[in-house]
C-alpha positions as CSV (number, residue, x, y, z in Angstrom):
1,M,-47.6,-51.9,47.8
2,K,-48.9,-53.7,50.9
3,R,-47.4,-56.6,52.6
4,T,-49.7,-59.6,53.6
5,T,-49.4,-63.1,54.8
6,L,-51.0,-66.1,53.1
7,F,-51.6,-69.6,54.6
8,L,-51.1,-72.3,51.9
9,H,-51.5,-76.0,51.9
10,E,-48.2,-77.8,51.8
11,E,-48.7,-79.1,48.3
12,T,-49.5,-75.6,47.0
13,D,-46.5,-74.1,48.7
14,Q,-44.2,-76.8,47.2
15,E,-45.7,-76.3,43.7
16,L,-45.4,-72.5,44.0
17,R,-41.7,-72.7,45.1
18,A,-40.9,-75.1,42.3
19,L,-42.6,-72.8,39.7
20,A,-40.7,-69.8,41.1
21,R,-37.4,-71.7,40.7
22,R,-38.2,-72.8,37.1
23,K,-39.2,-69.3,36.1
24,G,-36.5,-67.5,38.0
25,L,-39.1,-65.2,39.7
26,P,-39.9,-64.4,43.3
27,I,-42.9,-66.1,44.8
28,A,-44.4,-62.7,45.5
29,T,-44.4,-61.8,41.8
30,L,-46.1,-65.1,40.9
31,V,-48.8,-64.6,43.6
32,R,-49.4,-60.9,42.6
33,D,-49.7,-61.9,39.0
34,A,-52.1,-64.8,39.7
35,L,-54.3,-62.7,42.0
36,G,-54.4,-59.9,39.5
37,R,-55.5,-62.2,36.7
38,Y,-58.1,-63.8,38.9
39,L,-59.6,-60.5,40.0
40,A,-59.6,-59.2,36.5
41,E,-61.5,-62.3,35.3
42,L,-64.0,-61.8,38.1
43,R,-64.6,-58.2,37.2
44,R,-65.0,-59.1,33.5
45,H,-67.7,-61.7,34.3
46,E,-69.5,-59.5,36.9
47,G,-69.7,-56.7,34.3
48,L,-71.5,-59.1,31.9
49,Q,-74.1,-60.3,34.3
50,L,-77.6,-58.7,34.1
51,K,-78.5,-58.8,37.7
52,F,-82.2,-58.1,37.0
53,L,-82.5,-61.0,34.7
54,A,-85.3,-63.4,35.9
55,A,-86.1,-61.1,38.8
56,G,-89.8,-61.4,38.0
57,R,-89.9,-65.1,37.1
58,S,-93.4,-66.4,37.5
59,G,-92.6,-70.1,37.1
60,H,-94.9,-70.2,34.0
61,R,-93.4,-70.8,30.6
62,D,-96.2,-69.4,28.5
63,T,-96.4,-65.9,30.1
64,S,-95.4,-64.1,26.9
65,E,-98.0,-66.0,24.9
66,R,-100.7,-65.1,27.4
67,A,-99.6,-61.5,27.9
68,E,-102.7,-59.9,26.5
69,T,-105.0,-62.2,28.5
70,L,-103.1,-61.6,31.7
71,L,-103.0,-57.8,31.1
72,W,-106.7,-57.4,30.4
73,R,-108.0,-60.1,32.8
74,D,-108.4,-57.8,35.8
75,L,-109.6,-54.8,33.7
76,A,-112.8,-56.4,32.4
77,P,-115.7,-55.1,34.5
78,H,-117.1,-58.5,35.5
79,S,-114.0,-60.6,35.7
80,P,-113.2,-62.4,39.0
81,G,-109.9,-60.5,39.2
82,A,-111.6,-57.1,38.9
83,R,-113.9,-58.0,41.8
84,R,-110.9,-59.0,44.0
85,A,-109.1,-55.8,43.1
86,A,-112.2,-53.7,43.9
87,R,-112.5,-55.3,47.3
88,R,-108.8,-54.6,48.1
89,R,-109.3,-50.9,47.3
90,E,-112.2,-50.6,49.7
């Protein structure tokens, strides 16, 4: 176990000391338990997050409905997008 120092607001310190007296536990035990629960909750929520979600957000709400049009737009031989793409390759 490692020893550390915490700076608390006066009100928090008073509440913590009162809780320790009521429960008959040392303040250190209450703080360790509270921090352990807090960190476990953070780990649980971080594990559920899909960090890649919305990474490619376009700002358009109809992208899935226009997927085929968007996909083939630049592949048509005479489409404006195909001409731009050809110029970039040159």
